ZADO-211048 format. One record per residue (C-alpha): residue in one letter; x, y, z. Coordinates in steps of 0.25 Angstrom, whole numbers, padded with zeros to 4 digits, always signed. Layout:
# ZADO-211048
AXYZ/...
# end
This chain:
# ZADO-211048
M+0000+0000+0001/K+0006+0014-0004/T+0004+0024+0007/Q+0012+0036+0000/W+0001+0045+0002/I+0004+0045+0018/K+0017+0046+0025/Q+0022+0037+0036/I+0013+0039+0048/T+0022+0043+0060/L+0021+0045+0075/A+0015+0057+0071/A+0002+0051+0069/T+0003+0045+0084/A+0005+0058+0088/A-0007+0065+0081/T-0016+0054+0087/A-0011+0054+0102/L-0018+0066+0105/M-0031+0057+0103/G-0025+0047+0113/T-0024+0036+0104/T-0012+0029+0098/L-0009+0026+0084/Y+0000+0015+0079/A+0014+0022+0075/D+0021+0018+0062/N+0030+0005+0064/N+0043+0011+0056/S+0047-0004+0055/S+0036-0008+0046/Q+0041+0002+0036/N+0054-0007+0034/S+0046-0021+0034/S+0040-0029+0023/T+0030-0023+0013/G+0019-0030+0019/Q+0023-0024+0033/E+0024-0010+0026/T+0010-0011+0021/T+0004-0014+0034/A+0011-0002+0040/Q+0007+0007+0028/T-0008+0002+0029/H-0007+0005+0045/D-0002+0019+0042/V-0013+0022+0032/L-0023+0016+0043/Q-0017+0024+0054/L-0018+0038+0046/I-0032+0035+0043/D-0035+0033+0057/I-0027+0046+0060/A-0035+0054+0049/G-0048+0048+0055/R-0045+0054+0069/Q-0046+0068+0062/R-0061+0064+0060/M-0064+0062+0075/L-0056+0073+0080/S-0064+0083+0069/Q-0077+0078+0077/R-0071+0078+0092/I-0066+0092+0091/A-0079+0097+0087/K-0086+0088+0098/D-0077+0092+0108/Y-0078+0108+0105/L-0094+0106+0106/Y-0094+0098+0119/A-0085+0108+0125/G-0093+0119+0121/E-0105+0113+0126/K-0097+0111+0140/I-0099+0096+0140/A-0087+0087+0143/V-0079+0100+0141/S-0065+0096+0148/K-0064+0084+0138/A-0070+0090+0125/Q-0060+0101+0127/K-0048+0092+0129/Q-0053+0082+0119/L-0055+0095+0109/A-0040+0099+0112/A-0035+0086+0109/S-0042+0084+0096/L-0038+0097+0091/K-0024+0093+0094/A-0026+0079+0088/M-0033+0084+0075/V-0020+0094+0072/A-0011+0083+0075/T-0018+0072+0067/H-0018+0081+0055/K-0004+0084+0056/T-0002+0068+0055/L-0012+0067+0043/V-0004+0078+0037/N+0009+0072+0039/S+0005+0059+0035/I-0002+0061+0023/N+0004+0063+0008/D-0008+0062-0001/P-0010+0077-0007/E-0025+0076-0006/I-0026+0072+0009/K-0015+0082+0013/N-0023+0093+0005/L-0036+0089+0014/L-0029+0089+0027/A-0024+0103+0024/F-0038+0107+0022/V-0041+0099+0036/E-0031+0107+0042/L-0037+0120+0038/S-0050+0116+0044/M-0044+0110+0057/E-0039+0124+0060/D-0053+0129+0060/F-0057+0118+0068/K-0047+0120+0078/S-0050+0135+0079/T-0065+0133+0081/A-0062+0122+0091/N-0055+0132+0099/E-0067+0143+0098/P-0076+0146+0109/F-0089+0136+0109/N-0101+0142+0103/L-0112+0136+0092/D-0106+0142+0081/N-0092+0136+0084/A-0099+0123+0087/Q-0105+0122+0073/L-0092+0127+0066/I-0083+0115+0074/I-0094+0106+0069/D-0093+0111+0055/L-0078+0110+0055/S-0077+0096+0062/E-0086+0092+0049/S-0075+0098+0041/M-0063+0092+0049/L-0071+0077+0048/E-0073+0078+0033/G-0059+0083+0030/S-0053+0070+0039/Q-0063+0061+0034/Y-0058+0064+0020/V-0044+0062+0024/V-0048+0048+0030/N-0055+0044+0017/S-0044+0048+0008/L-0034+0041+0018/K-0043+0028+0017/K-0045+0030+0001/K-0029+0031-0001/A-0025+0020+0009/N-0036+0010+0002/L-0035+0000+0014/K-0047-0008+0020/E-0043-0005+0034/S-0043+0010+0032/A-0059+0009+0031/L-0059+0003+0045/V-0050+0013+0050/G-0058+0024+0044/K-0072+0019+0049/A-0067+0017+0064/G-0060+0030+0064/R-0072+0037+0058/Q-0080+0031+0071/R-0071+0041+0080/M-0076+0053+0073/L-0090+0049+0073/A-0090+0047+0087/Q-0085+0061+0089/R-0095+0067+0078/I-0106+0060+0086/A-0102+0068+0098/K-0099+0080+0090/Y-0114+0082+0084/Y-0120+0078+0098/I-0114+0089+0105/A-0116+0099+0094/Y-0131+0096+0095/Q-0130+0098+0109/A-0123+0112+0107/G-0134+0117+0099/I-0130+0113+0085/R-0144+0106+0084/D-0147+0103+0068/K-0150+0092+0061/N-0135+0090+0055/T-0131+0088+0070/V-0141+0076+0073/D-0138+0070+0059/Q-0123+0070+0059/M-0123+0065+0074/K-0132+0053+0070/E-0124+0051+0057/A-0113+0048+0065/V-0119+0039+0074/K-0124+0032+0062/E-0110+0031+0055/F-0103+0028+0068/S-0113+0016+0070/D-0111+0010+0056/A-0097+0011+0056/H-0096+0005+0071/K-0105-0007+0064/A-0095-0009+0053/L-0082-0008+0062/M-0089-0019+0070/N-0092-0028+0059/N-0077-0026+0054/P-0072-0040+0053/S-0056-0036+0054/N-0059-0030+0068/T-0050-0036+0079/P-0056-0039+0092/E-0051-0028+0099/I-0058-0018+0089/N-0071-0026+0090/R-0069-0025+0106/K-0068-0009+0103/L-0080-0008+0093/N-0089-0016+0103/K-0085-0006+0115/I-0089+0005+0105/N-0101-0003+0101/R-0108-0005+0114/L-0105+0011+0118/W-0111+0015+0104/K-0124+0006+0106/I-0128+0014+0117/V-0121+0028+0114/Y-0125+0030+0099/K-0141+0034+0105/F-0135+0044+0113/Y-0128+0051+0101/L-0141+0049+0092/N-0149+0057+0103/I-0142+0069+0099/E-0156+0078+0099/K-0157+0075+0114/G-0143+0076+0118/G-0140+0075+0133/L-0129+0066+0132/P-0116+0074+0128/L-0105+0068+0138/I-0109+0053+0134/V-0108+0058+0119/F-0095+0064+0122/N-0090+0052+0130/T-0095+0041+0121/T-0090+0047+0108/D-0076+0048+0114/D-0076+0034+0119/I-0081+0029+0104/T-0071+0038+0098/D-0059+0033+0107/K-0064+0018+0104/M-0064+0020+0089/N-0050+0027+0090/Q-0045+0014+0096/I-0053+0005+0086/T-0048+0014+0074/E-0033+0012+0078/L-0036-0003+0079/Y-0041-0004+0065/V-0028+0004+0060/A-0020-0006+0069/L-0026-0018+0061/S-0017-0013+0048/K-0004-0016+0057/
# end
């Protein structure tokens, strides 16, 4: 498999995601001097790792907006503020890793656009909370999500690996969990239009469908299945809370459960990446 469109992923990738409290698999440089088969495996692992890294930006785009809204609504303020600051740092570090790891001109051009959008995103996230800024940060989070998703799709297309679909799908679940919380708190904050409700319900449906597909994946290891089953037991209870967005009243439960699901899906995504080793 040729991977000239990416550079070797180094420990910079680990540094970028360390801010998220997770550990990526660093390159084993000795594999570069091994057989062709081992080199191909290492290259496959590098590409899947890069897809995972790019996928984290989708989640961060939603988490940053969610945290801004929670802190503004004076709910879970301390946790939201700490998470917001950490997520902004992680987004910048992860973006640098992507820029330094990708050679493809089309993707690099999109990353340049994402960087411009990211400046507006960071600026708004540090503005005082009001309804106008709340709507603006939601709009900016959608632009960031669209750009990040395009990067993931481009990487998956260029990699042309069956494993990339699993990594992409599992990684997207992290984003959907944060997206659910974002729209839940947006409605409580006063953005009570049809789009807020529709986006919430669509995110719940997409998560449910993808979760079923992941649970039915025949290549799952016992460890992956155990972790998916833990999410499944929680999801069967909490998704009903999420869908009851118009009634509200459970913002702390939504905050904590969606964060728990995000953390668990982070672990599962890394396990799917590790399958290529």
